[in-house]
C-alpha positions in Angstrom: 28.4 -3.6 8.2 25.1 -4.0 9.0 23.0 -6.2 6.5 19.3 -7.6 6.1 16.5 -8.6 2.9 14.1 -10.7 4.8 11.8 -10.6 1.9 12.0 -13.9 -0.4 12.1 -12.3 -4.0 11.3 -14.4 -6.9 12.2 -12.3 -10.2 11.4 -13.9 -13.8 8.8 -13.7 -16.3 5.6 -15.3 -15.6 6.8 -14.8 -11.6 3.5 -15.0 -10.5 1.9 -17.8 -11.7 5.2 -19.6 -11.5 5.4 -19.2 -7.9 1.6 -19.0 -7.1 1.7 -21.8 -4.2 3.9 -19.0 -2.2 0.3 -17.2 -1.9 -1.3 -20.1 0.2 2.3 -20.2 3.0 0.9 -16.9 3.9 -2.9 -17.2 4.9 -6.4 -18.8 3.2 -8.0 -15.6 2.7 -5.8 -12.9 0.8 -7.8 -9.0 0.6 -5.8 -7.5 -2.6 -5.0 -4.4 -3.1 -5.0 -2.1 -5.7 -5.2 0.9 -8.1 -8.5 1.2 -10.2 -7.4 0.7 -13.6 -3.2 -0.1 -14.3 -3.9 -3.6 -12.9 -6.6 -4.2 -14.6 -4.5 -2.9 -17.6 -1.2 -4.3 -17.9 -2.5 -8.2 -16.6 -1.3 -8.1 -12.8 -4.1 -7.9 -11.2 -5.6 -11.3 -13.9 -2.3 -13.2 -12.9 -2.9 -12.8 -9.1 -6.5 -13.5 -9.9 -6.3 -16.9 -11.6 -3.5 -17.8 -8.9 -5.7 -17.5 -6.4 -8.6 -19.6 -8.0 -6.2 -22.4 -9.4 -5.2 -22.5 -5.5 -9.0 -22.7 -4.4 -8.5 -19.7 -2.0 -11.3 -17.2 -1.4 -10.4 -13.8 -1.9 -11.4 -9.9 -1.6 -10.6 -6.8 -3.7 -9.7 -3.2 -2.5 -8.7 -1.4 -6.1 -9.4 2.2 -4.6 -6.0 3.2 -3.6 -5.0 6.3 -5.1 -1.5 8.1 -5.9 0.3 8.9 -3.0 -2.3 6.7 -0.6 -3.7 8.9 2.4 -4.2 7.2 6.3 -7.9 7.5 5.6 -7.8 5.3 2.5 -5.7 2.4 4.6 -8.4 3.0 7.4 -11.0 1.9 4.6 -9.2 -1.2 2.9 -8.2 -2.3 6.4 -12.3 -2.3 7.8 -13.5 -3.8 4.8 -10.6 -6.4 5.3 -12.0 -7.4 9.0 -15.3 -7.3 7.8 -14.4 -10.2 5.0 -12.1 -11.8 7.2 -8.7 -11.5 5.4 -6.1 -12.7 6.8 -3.0 -11.1 4.8 -2.9 -8.8 2.3 -1.4 -9.0 -1.3 -0.2 -5.3 -2.6 -0.3 -4.9 -6.8 1.0 -2.4 -8.5 3.2 0.5 -8.0 4.7 2.1 -5.0 1.2 3.6 -4.1 -0.7 0.4 -3.7 2.8 -1.7 -2.1 3.2 1.1 0.4 -0.5 0.9 1.4 -0.9 -2.9 1.5 1.8 -2.5 4.8 -0.2 -0.2 6.6 -3.9 -1.9 6.0 -1.5 -5.6 7.0 -0.6 -3.6 10.5 -4.5 -2.5 10.9 -6.2 -5.8 10.1 -4.1 -7.3 12.7 -5.1 -4.9 15.2 -8.3 -4.0 14.8 -8.6 -2.2 18.3 -6.8 0.5 16.1 -6.8 3.4 13.9 -4.7 5.6 11.7 -3.0 7.0 14.6 -0.8 3.7 15.4 1.0 4.1 11.6 3.0 7.3 13.7 3.2 5.5 16.9 6.5 4.1 18.5 4.5 1.1 20.3 5.5 -2.5 18.3 3.0 -4.2 16.5 2.2 -7.4 14.3 0.9 -7.0 11.3 -0.2 -9.8 9.0 1.6 -11.6 6.3 2.3 -9.0 2.7 3.0 -10.5 -0.5 4.2 -7.5 -3.3 3.4 -7.9 -7.4 5.0 -4.7 -8.1 4.2 -3.5 -11.9 6.5 0.3 -12.0 10.0 0.0 -12.3 10.7 2.9 -9.4 9.8 2.6 -5.5 11.1 -0.8 -4.8 8.7 -1.4 -2.5 8.6 -4.9 -2.3 11.6 -5.2 -1.1 11.6 -2.1 1.9 10.5 -1.8 5.1 8.6 1.4 4.6 5.0 2.6 4.1 4.8 6.2 2.8 1.2 7.8 3.1 -0.3 10.7 2.6 -1.1 12.6 6.2 -3.4 15.2 5.2 -3.4 16.8 8.9 0.4 17.4 8.6 0.1 18.4 5.0 2.8 15.9 3.9 4.3 12.2 3.2 5.4 10.4 5.7 6.8 7.1 6.3 4.7 5.1 8.9 6.5 4.3 12.3 7.0 0.8 12.0 9.3 -1.7 9.2 7.3 -3.9 7.6 8.5 -6.1 4.7 7.2 -8.2 2.5 7.3 -11.9 2.8 7.3 -12.6 -0.5 8.0 -10.6 -4.0 6.7 -11.6 -7.5 8.5 -9.6 -10.0 8.2 -9.8 -13.2 9.3 -7.0 -16.1 6.3 -7.9 -18.6 3.4 -5.6 -16.8 6.3 -2.3 -17.7 4.6 -2.5 -21.2 1.6 -1.2 -20.3 3.2 2.0 -18.6 2.8 5.3 -19.9 6.2 6.8 -20.9 5.6 9.9 -18.6 5.1 7.5 -15.7 8.1 5.5 -16.8 10.3 8.1 -16.7 8.8 9.1 -13.3 8.8 5.9 -11.7 12.8 5.1 -13.0 14.1 8.4 -11.7 12.7 7.9 -8.4 14.9 4.3 -8.7 18.1 6.8 -9.8 17.4 8.5 -6.2 17.3 5.6 -4.1 20.1 4.7 -5.4 22.0 8.0 -5.7 20.8 9.1 -2.2 21.7 5.3 -0.7 25.2 5.9 -1.7 25.9 9.2 -0.8 24.2 8.5 2.9 25.5 8.5 6.4 24.4 4.8 6.8 26.8 3.9 3.3 28.8 0.8 3.8 30.5 -1.7 1.5 27.5 -4.1 1.4 24.8 -1.6 0.7 27.3 -0.3 -2.0 27.5 -3.1 -3.6 23.8 -2.8 -4.0 24.1 0.4 -5.3 26.8 0.4 -7.6 25.0 -2.6 -9.2 21.8 -0.9 -9.3 23.4 2.1 -11.1 24.8 -0.2 -13.4 21.9 -1.7 -14.8 19.8 1.6 -14.9 22.4 3.4 -16.8 22.5 0.4 -19.2 18.3 1.7 -19.6 18.8 5.6 -19.3 18.7 6.0 -23.2 14.6 4.3 -23.2 13.8 6.9 -20.6 15.1 9.6 -23.4 14.1 7.7 -26.8 10.8 6.1 -26.0 9.7 2.3 -26.6 11.8 0.7 -24.5 13.0 -2.9 -25.8 12.2 -6.1 -23.9 15.6 -6.6 -22.3 15.2 -2.2 -21.0 12.3 -2.8 -19.0 13.9 -6.2 -17.4 17.0 -3.5 -16.7 15.2 -0.9 -15.4 12.8 -3.1 -13.1 15.9 -5.1 -11.6 17.8 -1.8 -11.2 14.3 -0.6 -9.1 14.5 -3.9 -7.1 18.4 -3.5 -6.2 17.5 0.4 -5.4 14.7 -0.8 -3.1 17.4 -3.1 -1.4 19.5 -0.4 -1.0 17.3 2.0 0.9 15.6 -0.7 2.6 19.4 -0.4 4.9 20.5 3.4 4.3 16.9 4.9 4.3 16.6 7.8 1.8 18.2 11.5 1.9 18.0 15.2 1.1 15.9 14.8 -2.2 13.1 13.1 -0.9 12.8 15.6 1.8 12.7 18.2 -0.6 10.3 16.5 -3.1 7.5 16.1 -0.5 6.5 19.9 -0.9 6.7 19.8 -4.4 4.2 16.4 -4.6 1.9 17.4 -1.7 1.6 21.0 -2.5 1.8 21.2 -6.7 0.7 18.0 -7.1 4.2 17.2 -9.0 4.8 13.1 -9.1 7.0 12.0 -6.5 9.9 10.3 -8.3 10.0 13.5 -10.6 10.0 15.6 -7.5 13.0 13.7 -5.9 15.1 13.3 -9.0 15.0 16.8 -9.8 17.2 17.9 -6.8 19.7 14.6 -7.1 22.6 16.7 -9.3 22.8 19.5 -6.6 22.5 16.7 -3.9 25.4 15.1 -5.7 27.2 18.4 -6.5 27.3 20.0 -2.9 29.1 16.9 -1.6 32.2 18.2 -2.9 33.5 14.7 -3.5 34.7 14.9 -6.7 36.4 10.9 -6.6 32.8 9.7 -5.5 31.0 12.0 -8.2 33.4 10.3 -10.9 32.2 7.0 -9.5 28.6 7.3 -9.8 28.6 9.0 -13.0 30.8 6.7 -14.7 28.3 3.3 -12.9 25.3 5.6 -14.9 27.2 5.7 -18.1 27.7 9.6 -17.7 31.0 11.4 -19.0 30.3 13.8 -15.9 27.7 15.1 -13.8 26.7 18.0 -16.4 26.4 15.3 -18.9 24.3 13.2 -16.0 22.3 16.8 -15.4 21.5 17.8 -18.5 19.9 14.5 -19.4 17.4 14.9 -16.2 16.8 18.2 -17.2 15.7 16.9 -20.9 13.9 14.2 -19.7 12.1 15.8 -16.4 11.0 19.2 -17.5 11.1 22.5 -15.9 10.1 22.8 -12.3 8.5 25.6 -11.4 8.5 27.2 -7.6 7.8 30.4 -6.2 10.2 32.4 -4.5 7.6 32.5 -1.6 7.2 28.9 -1.5 11.0 28.6 -1.2 11.8 30.3 1.9 9.2 28.6 3.9 10.7 25.2 2.4 14.0 26.3 3.4 13.4 27.7 6.8 11.2 24.4 7.8 13.9 21.9 6.4 17.1 23.7 8.0 15.3 23.1 11.5 14.6 19.6 10.8 17.4 17.8 12.1 16.1 14.1 11.7 15.5 14.8 7.7 18.9 16.1 7.0 20.6 13.4 9.6 21.5 10.9 6.9 23.1 13.4 4.8 27.2 13.1 5.4 27.5 17.0 4.9 26.9 20.0 6.9 23.3 21.0 5.2 22.4 24.9 6.1 20.1 27.1 4.8 22.1 28.2 2.4 23.0 24.9 1.2 19.5 24.1 0.2 18.4 27.2 -1.3 21.4 26.7 -3.3 19.8 23.5 -3.8 16.8 24.9 -5.0 18.0 27.9 -6.8 19.8 25.4 -9.5 17.3 22.8 -9.6 14.1 24.4 -10.4 12.5 27.7 -11.9 11.8 30.1 -9.5 9.1 32.9 -10.3 7.8 35.7 -8.2 4.1 35.3 -6.9 1.6 38.2 -8.1 
């Protein structure tokens, strides 16, 4: 058994304003890291700004975080923070701003470094990080991971450093402003975390309690993904499931569906959650553990794997991949033992090919 969760989590309505004094414990000059639009629309940025103003804390905003943030953007944000004298970071938004916040915090503390430090084994300190999630997907507010786009490698990759946020201020009210397409993509990312954390070589009784509880929460809200217009309690279920899913993978890491997804996201622009979830039922089926599959589908509120597969295909839609690309993906993944190491069953090129063939629509390029 191995269990470690250092992030202090406050999950409640108006969490930011009710717990604003936690910001003052982390530093005196925050850099708010966010995207260009959503945090302004859903009110999360205003909640943070109002709270910092009430605390008489000077702050600066970097609002250029893109979807799937790049190493270069994090370098730019850190340079801005150093120029302004910031000594802490507040990430506001979905997984992209929260992941970027961790990487930026590392460079602020190590001003002599650049983005190459993200992927070096050297142990480095970082400035404190606060996380305000506004989507129910990555669970980055309680994980040590920071997934960045590395253009020179043409992929997404987590930085080498394990940076847990010091505090997470979780409030489901922000989800009410989320477009249905984004709500689905982020929710199925949380589902992937729960399933990949359960079917994993690092799965143990402690993190299984998290994943199984998270599945029950997710299952109670899943119909809102098909129906649209979730009720307030469904938003709360999805947000809690996402945070619990983040706690799950903070102990196990993700597994094969996430590894397979990065190609689709980087090369085809398919959203991260959708790209991972499209492989979920194939990943489950390959385990050939009928008892475990029955437990998972039951927790999620499905009769069986077939019903779960049909549900996901309905909400995710068709994903098309060229046959030649699949052969390249299979070749590269089957040779990457590090990415396959978390899968608790043997994975061969034939396994990977079968997972692609049963998960996506394959076409011949002209």
